[in-house]
C-alpha positions, 0 to 999 in steps of 0.5 A: 534502459537506464536504472532511473527510467525503469524507476520511472516506468515502474512508478508510472505503471503504479499510478496508473493502477492506483488511477485504475483502482479509483475508477472501479472504486467510483463504480463500486461506491456509486452502485453499492452506497456507503453500506456495500462499500464498507462491508467489501473495504473492510474485508480487503483491509483484512485480507491485506493485514493477513497477507502480510503477516503470512509472507513473513518478509520473505518477498524482501528477503527474495531481492537480497538472496537474489542481488547479494547472495547470488542464489539461482533464480530457479532455486529461488523461484521453484522454493517459492512454488512450493511454499506458495503451494503449502501457504496459499491453501492455508490462507484460503480456508482460514479466511473462508472459515473467518468470514463465514463464522463471524457474520456480525463482523463481515456481514452476511457473504455467500458461501460461494463469494467467501471461497472466490475471495479467499483464493483470490487472497491467496493469490495476492500472496503468491503476487507479493513472493513471485513479483520479487524475482521481477524486481530483482532482475529489474524486469520494468515491463513485467513489473507494469504488466502485474501491477495493471492487471488486478485494477484493469480486471477487476474494472472490466469485471466490475463494470460487466456486472454493473451493465448487466444489473448484477453488482453487489457486494459479493460481486465486487469482491469477486471481481477484486479476485478475478483481477489478483488470480489473473496477475498471478497467472500472469507473473506464473507465466513470466517465472515458469522457465524457472520452476523446476518442480523436480527439484528437491524442496530446499530447507536450509534456503528456506531458513535463511529466507526466513531468518532475514525476512523476519527482520523485515517483516516487522516493519511491513506489518507495523506499516499496514498496521498503521494504515489499516488499523483505524478501518478494523477498530471502526468496524468494531467499535459500530457493528450496527452498520458498515456504512461508517467504514464505507465513508471512511474509507472513501475519505481515505481514498480521496487524500490517496489522490493526492499521493499519485504524484509523490509516488511518481516523482519518488525515482527522481529523489530516492535512486541516487541515495544509496550511492551517496553519504555525508553531507551530500546525502543531508543536501538530498534529504533536505530537498526531497523534504522541501518537494513533498512537504510543499506539495503536501501543505498545498493538496492539504488545503485544496482538500479542505476547500475542496473536498466536498465537492470532490465527494459529490463528483466522484462518489455521489451525494449519498457520500457527502458526510465523509467530508467530516473525516476530511478535516482531520485527514487533510492536515495529514498530509503534511506528516505523510510525506516527512514520514516517507523520506525520513523511512526512505533514508533509514532504510537506505542506511540499514536502520529498519530497527529504528523505522519499526520502533516509529511504526510501533508507536504510531500504531499504539497512537493510532489505536489507542485514539480510535478506541478513545474516540469513535465512539464519540466522534464517529468517523471524525474519531478515525480521521483523528486518530490518523491525524495524531499517528501521522504526526508522531511519525513524521515528528519522530522520523525528523527528530531521528533523521536530525539526529543522526545525519545532521538534517537542518530543519530550517532547510527542510520547510521552503521550497527553493527555485533550484529543486524545482529545476532538479525535477524538471532536469531528471525528466528531459530525455538524455541526448544519446 
C-alpha cells in the first residue's frame, strides 16, 4: 500500500471515529439534556488538557527517535511501558482526587465513577505514547483499529445503558472510560512482542526523549488549551449549573461536523510538502488555502442558515438555545482552515516555535475575551472569544507565511478548476 493510500486509510478511520463520537454525543445529549451533557463534557475537556500536559511531548518524540535515530522498537516500547506504569497511576490518582475534592466545579460524581473515569484518562495517556509506534511503523490497519475502538465501545456501552434505562452522566463517563481502556488494551496486544520487561530501564533514552519532546510539548499544550479554555472558563464563570457548557459544546460539535471533509483530504494536500521547496511548495500551499477557505465559507453560510434545524434534528428542542453560539462560531470556520494550512507549512519547515508563539497569542486572546464577554453574553461570549482567537491565529499564520514563503494573498481565496481536478485525480485508483 502506497504512503498516500495509507494516509487516506488512516484519515478515513479518523473521520469514521469522529462520526461515531457524534452519534454517541447525540445519544447522550438526548438522554441527559444540556445540564448532564455539560458535566460530562467539562470532565472530558479537563482530562484532555491533563493528558496533553503530562505526556510532555513524548509521543511525537517517539516517532522521531524510531525513524530518524533508528532506536530499536523494543527499547522504545519497553521504556514507554515503564513510563506509563509510573505516570498512569499519578494521573489516575490526581484526577480522582480533583473530581472528588472539587464538587463545586465538577459537580457531584460518585466515587466509583470518578475512579473508572480517571483510569480511562490514564489509558488515554498510554494510547498517546504507544500509538506513535504504529505511526512510525506506518501500520495503517492497526492505527485505524485503535482509533475506532474508543468511539465504537463508548457507543455500544452507552446504548446498552440507555436501553436498560440506566444512562446517567456517570454512566456516560464510564462508557467513555471503558472505550479508552479497550483501545489501550488493543494497543498493548499489538505491541506485546516488543515489550521486554526484563530489559533495564534506559534513563539516558528517556532523557533524550524528554529533551526533544519538551520542545514539541509547548505547541501541543497550547493547541489543546486554545480549544479547551472557553469550556473551562465558561464553567468557572457560571458555577450555578452545567447547562451553558452543555449548550456551548453542542454548538461546537455542530461546527466540528464540517471539519470531517478537510480531515479526509488532508493527506492529499500535505503528503508532498516535505519533498517540495521554493515556488512549487508555495503553489501547493496556495492551492490548499483555496480549497479549505472555499469549503469554510460554504459551510459557515450553511450553519448560519440551517444551524437551528440541525440542532433540533440531532439533539432535540432542549438544545435549540445553542443556536446563539453558532452566530459567532460559524464565521470562525473561515479562519480555522487557514490556521491549519499555515501550521502544517510551518511545522513541515521546522518552525514549531513560530507556531507555538501564534498559539500562545491565541490562548491569551481567547481567555481574555471569555472572561470579559461571558458574564454579559453567556455562551455567545464564549463563542465570540473563539471567533476572536481563530481570527488572530489565521491572520498571524497568513502574515508569517506571506513573509517567509512568498505566498500571494490574491491566489489564496478564489477556487480554481485545476484545484478540483487535483483532488479528483488523487482519489482515482492508479493503474498497476
